[in-house]
Each structure stands twice: as structure tokens, then as C-alpha cells.
N, C-alpha and C positions, 0 to 999 in steps of 0.2 A: 502494500500499500503506500509505503512513503517513497518509493522509486516513482510510481505514478505522480505523485503530488509533486515531486521535484521538476516533473517534465511539464506540468501545467503552469506552474507559478509564473515563468516568463511570460506566457501567452497572456496571463491575467494582468500582468504589469503592463504589458504592452496594451492591452484593451483600456486600462485606466489610463495609460498616457494619452491615448485617442480621445477619450472623454476629457481629460483635463484640457487638452488643445481645443477640442471642438467647443468647450463650455466658457473656458478662461482665457486662454492666452491666442487665439485664433485672431482676434482684432488687435491685440496688443503687439502681434508679430508682423502683422499686414505692412507692407510699404506699396503706398500708391495703388491699392487695389490687388497687389501680387500677394498672394497668400501661400505659405508653405503647405505642402499636402502631406502631412506627418501620417494620415493612414495608408495612403499610396505607398509612401516610402516604407512604412513598416511591413506593409503585404509585399513588396519586393524584396525586401532583405530576409524575411522569413522565407520566402519561396527561392532565394538563392543558397540557402542552406538546410532546407528540410524537404520533405517528401513531397508528391504531389497530393496527398490527401490532406495532410498537415496545411498545406498552402492554400487549398481549396476551403476547407473548413475556417481557417483562421481569416481568410479573406471574406468570408461570408458574415462570420462575427463581427470583423471591423467595420463592415458595412451596414450592419444592424447598429452598432454602436455610433456610427457617423451619421447615421440619418435617423437617430431616436426623435428628433423633434419634427421631422417632415414625414408625416403619415399618409401623404398623398402619393410619395414616390420612395417609400420604405423599401421595398421589395427591389425596386431597381438598382439601388445602392448596393443591397447586398449582392446582387447578381453580378452587378460591374466589378466589385471587390472580388468575388471568387474567380470570376473570369481573369482578371488581372493576375491573380495568384497562381492559377493554372498555366496562363500563358508564359508568364515568367519563368516556372517550373521548366516549361518545355524549351525555352530560349537558353536557359541555364544547360540543357544537354548538349546544345548545338554549339555553345560558345564556352571559352575559356573565360571564368570569371574570376580567376586568380588575379589579373590586372586590374589596377583601380581604374583605369581608362575605359576598360570594357563594361565594368560595373556601373560607373557614371553614365556611359552612353545607355546602357539599358534601363537605369533609372530615369534618364531623361525622357526617352521615348515612352516608357511605361507611364509615367506622370503626365506627360502631355496627351497620351491616348486616353488615359483616365479622366484627364481635365475636359478633353473634349467631348467624351461621352457623358460626363455629368452635366456639360452646357447644353448638349442636345436634348438630354430629359428634360431639365430644369426651364430652359429658356426658348422661347419661340421667336422672340424679335431680336434684331442685330446679332444674329449668331456669329457670323464672320467677324464683326468687330470684337465681341465678347472672347472668340476664339483667339483673336491676336492679342489683346489686352491683357486676359485674364488665363488663358490657356497656356500660352507661350512663357509668359513672364512669370507664371506660377510653377511651371516644369523647370526654368532656369533657377528660380528661388530654391526651390526643393534639391536641385542637383548642386547648389553651391552649398547647400546646408549638409548634404550627403558628403560631399568632399571634405568639409572641415570633419565631419564624423570619421571618416576614412583615415585622415591624417592623425587623427587623435588615437583612433584604434590601433593604427599601425606605428604608434610612437614617434611619428615624424614632426608632429607638432606636440611639443609639451610645454610646460610653465617655463621650466629652465632657458628652454632655447627662445622663448618670447622674451624673456628678462633679459638674455644676451644682446637681443637687438636694440634694447633701449639702454 
């Protein structure tokens, strides 16, 4: 029983992070309408390290948490996130994701496709404008945050290196 709990705890923490981001920090981290897409980023990261089944159910759960306030398109969000997880898992099988550059490209494309899908679902007016303003910039912003995450994770960006710069 203890082993199963240890496997589930990170996913619960990821879902809590998505909830915190959607409820509290989403507007605080927005830059001129560009919003970091934490749910899509986490689904892509899980899909790059876990199985297809885990990617699908985590994507579905992340979509449910992400769209908790939008009952009209609740299921579409969950479906979009599950599809993103499964697609990212299959892309992982074709590409070598050991390189940070490849991971960032997969994240940028995945987040852009996810943003485009959500814009198609939620908005009918000015879709092309919103796709350029919100979809592309959100994908770039999320990719930049993923780059910082990978640099910290790989210990290429540390507090001592930042202190050495100044």
C-alpha cells in the first residue's frame, strides 16, 4: 500500500499546482495577455517521462481541474488535455527527448496546439487575432518558463552562478 501512495503523491501535487495557478496566480503571472500554460506544461512533462496510460489519465484529470469553473465546456478541456498527453507520449517515442532543445520544441508546439484548441472551443469571434496574440505568445512564455525549469533542474542555473554574475 505504501508504494502505491508514493506513486500517486506527485500527481496530486501537480493537480494542486494547477488549481493554485488557475485560481490565484494566473492573472498575477500574465504579461500583456500572455499567460503561462501550467496545465499543458505539466501534462507534457508527465508524458515525456511516464507511460501512455498515465499520460492520458493525468491529462484528463488536469483538464477537469483546469476547467472546474467552466461547466459549459468542462468535458472538452478534459478531452483536450488527455489528447495532448497521449500525443506527447507518442512523439516521445519518435524523438530523442534527452536534448533540452528537443524538449523545448515539443513543449512549444504542444502548448501552441493546446492553446489553439482551447481558443477554438471557447471563442468564436476574432479567432485569428486571438490565436496570434494569445496562442503564440502563451506558447512562447510557457516555453521560456520551461527553459528556466530545465536549466535549474540540470544545475546549469544555480544561485551561486547568479551571484557570480553580479
